[in-house]
C-alpha positions, 0 to 999 in steps of 0.5 A, spaced: 484 483 506 490 487 507 497 484 507 502 488 512 510 487 511 514 488 517 521 489 516 522 493 522 526 489 526 531 485 522 530 488 515 528 484 509 531 479 504 529 475 498 529 469 502 526 472 508 520 474 504 519 467 501 520 464 508 514 468 510 510 467 504 511 459 505 509 460 512 502 464 510 501 458 505 505 458 499 507 451 496 514 450 498 515 444 493 512 448 487 517 454 489 523 449 490 521 447 483 520 454 480 526 457 483 531 451 481 529 451 474 529 459 473 536 460 476 538 454 471 540 459 466 544 463 471 547 457 474 545 451 478 542 452 485 539 448 490 533 450 494 531 447 501 526 449 506 526 448 513 522 450 520 527 454 525 526 458 531 529 464 532 529 467 539 523 463 540 519 465 534 518 459 529 519 461 522 521 458 515 528 459 513 529 458 505 536 457 503 538 458 496 545 454 495 549 456 489 552 450 486 555 454 480 557 461 479 557 464 472 560 470 470 556 477 470 552 479 464 550 486 462 543 488 464 540 487 457 542 480 456 540 479 463 533 481 462 533 477 455 534 471 459 529 472 464 524 474 458 525 467 455 524 463 462 517 459 462 513 462 467 507 465 468 507 472 464 505 476 470 510 473 474 515 474 469 513 481 468 513 483 475 520 480 476 523 484 471 520 490 474 524 488 480 530 487 476 529 494 473 529 497 480 535 494 482 539 496 475 536 503 475 539 504 482 546 501 480 546 505 474 545 511 478 550 509 483 555 508 478 554 513 474 553 509 467 547 508 463 542 502 465 544 498 458 552 498 461 551 495 468 553 489 469 549 485 474 554 482 479 551 479 486 544 481 484 545 477 477 547 471 481 543 465 480 541 465 488 538 472 487 535 470 481 531 464 485 530 469 490 526 474 486 522 469 482 521 465 488 518 471 492 514 474 486 511 467 484 509 466 491 506 473 491 501 471 485 500 464 488 497 467 494 493 472 490 496 477 493 496 482 487 489 482 489 490 485 496 492 492 498 499 491 501 502 496 506 510 496 508 512 498 514 519 502 515 525 497 514 531 496 519 537 497 514 543 495 519 549 498 520 557 498 519 561 495 513 560 490 508 565 487 503 562 487 495 565 486 488 566 494 489 570 493 495 568 494 502 562 499 503 558 502 508 551 499 510 546 500 507 550 499 501 549 505 496 544 501 491 539 499 497 539 507 499 537 508 492 532 503 491 529 505 498 529 513 496 521 513 497 520 508 503 522 509 510 528 506 513 532 506 520 539 504 522 541 498 526 539 495 531 545 491 529 552 492 526 550 488 520 547 488 513 540 487 514 536 490 508 539 487 501 538 490 494 534 484 492 529 484 498 528 492 498 526 492 490 521 486 491 518 490 497 518 497 493 515 493 487 509 490 491 507 495 496 501 499 495 503 504 501 508 505 506 506 507 513 509 508 520 505 504 524 500 498 523 493 501 522 487 498 526 486 491 523 483 484 525 489 479 524 488 473 521 494 470 520 502 471 521 508 468 517 515 469 519 521 468 514 527 467 517 534 470 516 541 466 515 544 470 521 543 470 528 543 476 533 540 478 540 533 478 537 529 474 532 532 475 525 525 474 522 521 478 517 514 478 519 508 478 514 501 479 517 494 477 513 488 481 515 481 480 514 478 487 515 482 494 515 479 500 517 481 505 512 484 512 514 486 518 509 488 525 510 484 531 509 484 538 509 479 542 512 478 549 509 474 555 513 472 562 511 467 567 514 461 570 509 457 576 511 456 579 504 453 573 499 445 572 498 442 566 500 441 564 493 449 565 492 451 561 498 446 555 495 450 556 488 457 556 492 455 550 496 452 546 490 459 548 486 464 545 491 460 539 491 460 538 484 467 540 483 470 534 488 469 537 495 468 531 500 463 535 504 461 542 505 457 545 511 454 552 512 453 554 519 450 561 521 454 565 526 455 572 529 461 576 527 464 582 530 460 588 530 454 583 531 453 582 524 450 576 522 454 571 517 455 564 515 461 559 516 463 555 510 467 549 512 469 544 506 473 538 507 477 536 501 483 531 499 490 534 499 490 533 492 484 537 491 485 543 496 488 548 491 482 547 486 477 548 492 481 554 494 480 557 487 473 556 487 472 559 494 476 565 492 473 567 486 465 566 488 466 569 495 471 574 494 474 572 501 481 576 503 483 570 507 481 562 508 483 558 514 486 551 512 487 545 517 492 541 513 493 533 514 487 531 519 486 524 519 480 521 518 477 514 519 473 511 514 469 505 515 468 500 509 462 501 505 458 497 500 452 499 496 446 493 496 439 494 492 433 491 495 426 491 492 420 493 496 412 493 494 409 500 495 402 501 494 402 496 488 408 498 485 415 495 486 421 500 487 428 499 488 432 502 494 439 502 494 442 502 501 449 504 504 452 499 508 458 501 513 462 495 516 468 495 521 472 489 522 466 485 519 461 488 523 455 492 520 455 499 524 450 502 519 445 501 514 441 507 510 437 507 504 439 513 499 435 519 500 434 520 492 431 513 492 426 515 498 424 522 495 423 518 488 418 513 492 415 519 496 414 523 489 411 517 485 406 514 490 404 521 494 406 518 501 409 522 506 417 522 506 416 519 513 411 514 511 416 511 506 422 511 511 417 507 515 416 502 510 423 502 507 426 498 513 
């Protein structure tokens, strides 16, 4: 299962994340209890959930009302209070990671050490309830075991009043928190992305993508924002049952006309053993009608320089072509083992199974297992393949 967090339309906030996760099945009554108890140390809050419709989109609105506002505390004291809460250790640890992201952003913006930062809006009881509520819902739905993809965040625009005065949107802390994510201004003159929501998003997302990948949608949850705009003010979270993976690869090529067959064979094996995703060698006719070979290597971006180094050293080539950042679709794969009785002896054969959206598209026995059976039994490889089906 893969989870897609979609804040492209109306940004992201802690209560919107909670609302969307409740829409996906998180227990609202348990969340209310956890959120109110956890915020108690920072000030009383009252948490309510209600179904609402935002411009035709049915969604869940999580409202956290502050009943008490206590003075802000410095970061170490704040974290100490979080650590003392009676919470699951995973929930507590991840929540602290979220607050650390916010604290480090505030420290960078204000030019102060982290230990000297006072948590103002972020350290208030409603923000504490938002963070812990979001992370509790995240674990309650076992999303920590799933891949989570985040889409670009709409951050809004204009100006907003804070404890530091009137500042532009997105506020500096949000810009700092989202420095490794993807953002877009608008579509309204209002603050759409809060530090709390952005820090939660960055903590739980495994990948940031431009678009929704090829997926099979199972469920969709919508978390409502407090404000009303000319568009649905909701955060969408999509749950998928299957996903076709993609990755980026580099294709490396060079022409060879001076190596022996044995040397080419050695290079072929070496490249595969050193991490090449695939290697192929094709006979070609080069200029002046010379016979040669085209070496083509598929490599991950991270391993590209190592592949180039091997090719230069082993071939003495003066030029290597690279086609970078080519996208490759990957079917979901798994390996299963089956036993077969052949010539009175039991053999175990591993099959590579390929899936697209839950449908089997290929089922192939591993060559090494077939070769072992053919060698051991004395049967022709063709006959072994007929028996292993």
